[in-house]
N, C-alpha and C positions, 0 to 999 in steps of 0.2 A: 504494500500500500504506500502511495506517495506521502511524503511528510512535508511537502511544500507545494506551492502553486506552480503549475507548469511554466517553463521559461517563456513560452510563446503566449502566455495569457495576455489578452488585450482588453478585457473588461475591467470594471472597477474592482479594486481589491477590497477584501473585507476590512472593516474598521477595527483596529486593535482595541481591546478593552481599556477602560479608564482605570488605572491602578495607582494613581497618585493621590495624596491628601486623604488617605484612609487609614492612617496609623496614629494612635491606636484605635481599635474598633471596639465598640460596645453596642450590643443589640439587646432590646428588652421585649419580652412577650408577657402575656398575662401572668404566667407563673414562673418565668425564668429570666435570668440575665446571662447573656453570652459575652464573655470578656477574654482579654488576653491572659495567657498563662504566665505565672510567676514561678520562680524557683521554689518558693515556699509552698507551692501546690503539689510538690512531688509526693509527699505522703498520701495525699488525697487521691491523686491519679494512680498511685501504686495499689490502692485498694481494689481497683478493677483490673489493672494491668498484671497483677499477680494472681488473678483468679483464673484457673484453667478453663472453667466453663465459659467465661466471658471471652477469652482470647482463642477459643477453640478454632475459629475460622478466620482469625487474623493472620497477617503475614509476619507479625513480630514475635509471637510466642509469649511465654510468661516472662515478666520483667522483675528484676530485683529493684530495690529502692534506688540504687545508684543508676541503674539503667533508665528508670523513670525520670530521674533528674537530668541525665544526659539528653534524653529525648526533649525535655522542655528547653534545655539550653540550645539545642539544635533548632527547635522551632523559633525561638526568640532570635537567633542569628539569622535564619532565613527570612523572618518577618521584617527585619531591619533593612533588607536589601532594597535597592531602587532600580527599576520599578518593583513594587511589592507584588508577588504572585502567590503567596501562601498566607492563609488565615486558618490557624488551628486553634480553636477557642475552647476555653473551659465553659461548662454549663453549670450555672449556680442556681439553686432553688431559692426563690425570693422569700419564701416563708421562713426559712431558717438559715440561709446562707451556705447550705451544704453544697459542695462541688460534687455533682452526680455523674458527670460524663464530659465528653469532648465531641465537638463537631468540627469538621475541616472542609476547606475549599481550596483547591490549588488550580491556578490557570496553567494548564499543561501546554496549550497551543495558542499563545496570545494572538498570532496572526489570524486565527480562525475563531477567536472569541469562545473558546471551549475550556471548560473547567471540570474537575473531578470532585465529587463530594464523598465524605465518609462520616461515620459516627460510631461511638462506642460509649456504653453507659454501665453503671453499676448494676449487678444482677438483682439487687433488692429493690430497685425502682422500676423494674420491667412491668409492662402492662398498664402503665398510667398515662401514656401518651406524651411523655416528656421528650423522647427521641424524635417523634414526629413534629412536635411543636418547635423544637430547637432547629432541626434540619430545615423545616419550612422557612423559618425566619432567615437563616443564612442563605438559602437558595434565593429567596425573594430579594434579599439585599444584593446578591450577586447579579441577578438580572437587572434590577432597577438602578444600582449604583455603578457597577462595573460595565454594564452594557453587554453582558454575555449573550451569546446566541444559543449555546447548548451546554447543558450540565449533564454529566454522565456519572454512573457509579457501578460497582460490581460487587458480587457476593458469591460465595460457594452455594451451589444449588441446594445443599443440605441445610443451609442457614435460612430456614423458613421465615423467621422474624424479620431479618433484614430485607428479604424479598418482598414481604408484605408491606413493610414500611415504605420502600421505594414506590411500590404500586399505589399506596395511599397518597403519595405525593404527586401522582400523575405521571410517573415515569413509566415508559414502555420497555418491555424486555425486547432488546434488539438482536441479541445473539447468545449463543452458547459455545464457549471456548472449551475444548476438551483437554484436560490434563495440561494446562498452561502454567501451573504452579507446582513446585515441589515443596511441600510444607509438612513439618512434623512427621517426616518419614513416609510420606505418601504423595502420589500425584493427585492434584485437586483440579476440578473443573471451575469455570466461572460463568455466571450469568451476567450479561451486560445490559444495563438499564440507562435510559436517557430521556430528557425532556427538552423541547425547544422553547425559545423565548415566547413565540406566539401561542404555543400550547399553554404555557404557564399563565400568560396574560388572560387567555380565554377562561381558564379555570378560576382565576382570581375574580374576573368579572361575574362569572356564574355564582361564586360564593357571595360576592357583594350583593347581587340581585336577590339571592335567596334569603339573606339576613337583613337586607335593607340598610346595611352600613358597610364601610370598608373593613377588610380583614384587620384584626387587632395585632398589628406588628409595627414596631417602631425602632428607629435607630437614633442614637444620640452619643 
């Protein structure tokens, strides 16, 4: 598959995403705050990164506390680059300030305005809609503020929760890659999901029409 536009391309080129003046980032939803990670968050992130059930289908495996701290430092380093292409945010519950997970967005192909989304949450908060709420907020910000055209995500086909979450967000399953990851001693498949900006906008308009008000998402 080509990774750049053809040399003889004569039409208008896609507009790169707007990635300046968005550091630091803080998003709020009715129940959550999405914020930049700090080194002091390492013990909280390690609570799920050291849980074998949570990381079963992740590419990273179980983390020690030092590895969780190293990951946060790497995220902070990458987030300071110009232009900024990575947002890996902690998700804090507003009612008690507990850090319950992470959601991330990375612009993989700026010239095509495409980004990848991911999410990981504590096992004891599953089933309450936090992951959907947080991921929807970050994706909505990506489309509205960065001007993204396409956001994609992937998951192991056995990871039913992640697949259902992406489907709830209006993402379509576009492909099935067979044995494209060697993880934890076995070959693993991937389902590829994605949603386009016009599809996202149409879904948001439908939501607004059904509720009589704009979706409750804000950035500050």
